[in-house]
C-alpha angles and dihedrals in degrees: 000000000000120000122226111276095021118125141123090273098055115129107243113185116224122261106265126202133187090260095065120098124219088256089057094050094046091047089054096051089047091053094050092047092049090053090053091047090053097050089049089053087054093049091048093051091047091050092047091049091049093047091046094047091050091048093049088052099044103040110031126072098198115107093219094052092045088051092053087051091054089049093050095058098061089040089056091051092048091049092053092048092049093047095050090045092052093045091053093046092050090046091055091047094049088048093046094048093047090054093044087054092047091049090048090050094051099037094080097051099074122094115262093005112138096192093247 
């Protein structure tokens, strides 16, 4: 069962370790926020295409404009699907890279560990 506030668009801060500098932390936050801005732009574009398509179909009598409206609707759905796919792919990459950096920072701290 989903908890309140949980969704695919929830802000999840990166895992921060003692080895991270302030620059690393801020860069990580900027990257996450840029990814979220990008998915919002995809959603905005998909919504615009969908509304334009419905408007063209509903309010214009020209066959060409109505045809363009029917083309816009599947384009809107494809745009939304691509945007969500890219968001999830980038979110995974950001998460994976932040964990890799955390593990790399922590790997040299154990006794007798050579880092390989």
